C-alpha positions in Angstrom: -16.2 24.2 -22.1 -15.7 23.5 -25.8 -17.6 20.9 -27.8 -14.7 18.4 -28.0 -14.2 18.5 -24.2 -17.9 18.1 -23.6 -18.0 15.1 -26.0 -15.0 13.5 -24.1 -16.6 14.0 -20.7 -19.9 12.4 -21.9 -17.9 9.5 -23.5 -16.0 9.0 -20.3 -19.2 9.0 -18.2 -20.8 6.5 -20.5 -17.7 4.3 -20.5 -17.6 4.4 -16.7 -21.3 3.5 -16.6 -20.6 0.5 -18.8 -18.2 -0.8 -16.2 -20.4 0.1 -13.3 -23.3 -1.8 -14.8 -21.2 -4.6 -16.3 -22.7 -8.1 -16.2 -22.3 -11.3 -18.3 -25.2 -10.2 -20.5 -23.7 -6.7 -21.2 -20.0 -7.5 -21.9 -20.5 -7.2 -25.7 -21.8 -3.6 -25.2 -18.1 -2.6 -24.9 -18.1 -2.3 -28.7 -20.4 0.7 -28.4 -17.8 2.6 -26.4 -14.5 1.8 -28.0 -12.6 2.1 -31.3 -11.8 -1.0 -33.4 -8.1 -0.7 -32.4 -8.9 -0.4 -28.7 -6.3 -1.7 -26.2 -6.7 -2.5 -22.6 -3.8 -2.8 -20.1 -3.9 -3.9 -16.4 -1.0 -5.1 -14.2 -1.3 -8.6 -15.7 -2.3 -8.1 -19.3 -2.2 -6.0 -22.4 -5.0 -7.0 -24.7 -5.6 -5.5 -28.2 -9.0 -5.4 -29.8 -12.5 -5.2 -28.3 -13.3 -8.8 -29.1 -10.4 -10.0 -27.0 -11.2 -7.6 -24.2 -14.8 -8.9 -24.2 -13.4 -12.5 -23.9 -11.2 -11.3 -20.9 -14.3 -9.8 -19.2 -16.3 -12.9 -19.9 -13.5 -14.9 -18.2 -13.7 -12.6 -15.2 -17.3 -13.6 -14.7 -16.4 -17.3 -14.9 -13.4 -16.9 -12.5 -15.0 -14.7 -9.8 -18.2 -14.4 -7.8 -20.1 -11.2 -7.7 -17.6 -9.0 -9.5 -18.5 -5.3 -9.3 -17.0 -2.0 -10.4 -18.0 1.1 -8.6 -16.8 4.2 -10.4 -16.3 7.0 -7.9 -14.6 9.8 -9.9 -14.1 10.8 -13.5 -12.1 13.7 -15.0 -10.9 14.8 -18.5 -7.7 16.7 -19.1 -7.0 17.4 -22.8 -6.5 14.1 -24.5 -6.8 11.9 -21.4 -9.7 10.7 -19.3 -9.4 9.4 -15.8 -11.7 7.0 -13.8 -11.2 6.2 -10.2 -12.9 3.0 -9.2 -13.3 0.2 -6.7 -13.5 -3.4 -7.7 -14.9 -6.1 -5.4 -15.3 -9.8 -6.0 -14.8 -13.2 -4.4 -11.9 -15.1 -5.9 -11.4 -18.8 -5.0 -7.6 -18.4 -4.2 -7.9 -15.0 -2.5 -11.3 -14.9 -0.9 -13.0 -11.5 -0.8 -11.2 -9.0 -2.9 -11.5 -5.2 -2.6 -9.2 -3.1 -4.8 -9.2 0.7 -5.5 -7.6 1.8 -8.7 -7.4 4.4 -11.4 -7.7 4.1 -15.2 -6.3 6.4 -17.7 -8.0 6.4 -21.1 -7.4 8.0 -24.4 -10.1 9.2 -26.8 -10.7 8.9 -30.5 -10.0 12.1 -32.4 -13.6 13.3 -32.2 -13.8 12.3 -28.5 -16.8 10.0 -29.0 -15.0 6.6 -28.3 -12.2 5.2 -26.1 -9.1 4.1 -27.9 -7.0 2.8 -25.0 -7.5 2.0 -21.3 -4.6 1.5 -18.8 -5.4 0.4 -15.2 -3.3 1.4 -12.3 -3.6 -0.4 -9.0 -1.3 -2.1 -6.5 -1.1 -5.7 -7.6 1.7 -6.4 -5.1 -0.3 -5.8 -2.0 -3.8 -6.4 -3.4 -3.0 -9.6 -5.2 0.4 -11.2 -4.8 0.7 -10.5 -1.0 -2.5 -12.6 -0.5 -1.0 -15.7 -2.1 0.2 -17.9 0.8 4.0 -18.4 0.5 4.6 -15.5 -1.9 2.4 -13.2 0.2 4.6 -13.8 3.3 7.7 -12.8 1.4 6.1 -9.7 -0.1 4.6 -8.5 3.3 8.0 -9.0 4.9 9.8 -7.1 2.2 7.2 -4.3 2.3 7.6 -4.0 6.1 11.4 -3.7 5.7 11.0 -1.0 3.2 8.5 1.0 5.2 9.5 4.2 7.0 9.3 3.9 10.7 
């Protein structure tokens, strides 16, 4: 394993640990792991800049109870890193929430920081399908599309 790949793997592990140990008091530590032009994308948002992402994470702690990320896997392939994770929280509109997803991240040129983060998870079934009227429609549509 070359030095750049090793650096990226260590960077990815530290970044995953940041999320696994995330709390209101550690949100600002994101700056230690990311580049100044860092961008974060999930099914609902694209946010540019670590300060704005920290504000988003702060909001998560205000809007949910007991949010927790559990990082289960990590891998590096050339210029990309991958984290598989599980997120749990209690959300007033949805109740207990348990979502499994994957994040693809890109690294700075030297591999020591994260420059972008894109979350992939099923927002249709994990989120929208749990909203009362909209959820009924989405579940019906999903059932119609399913292979018997």
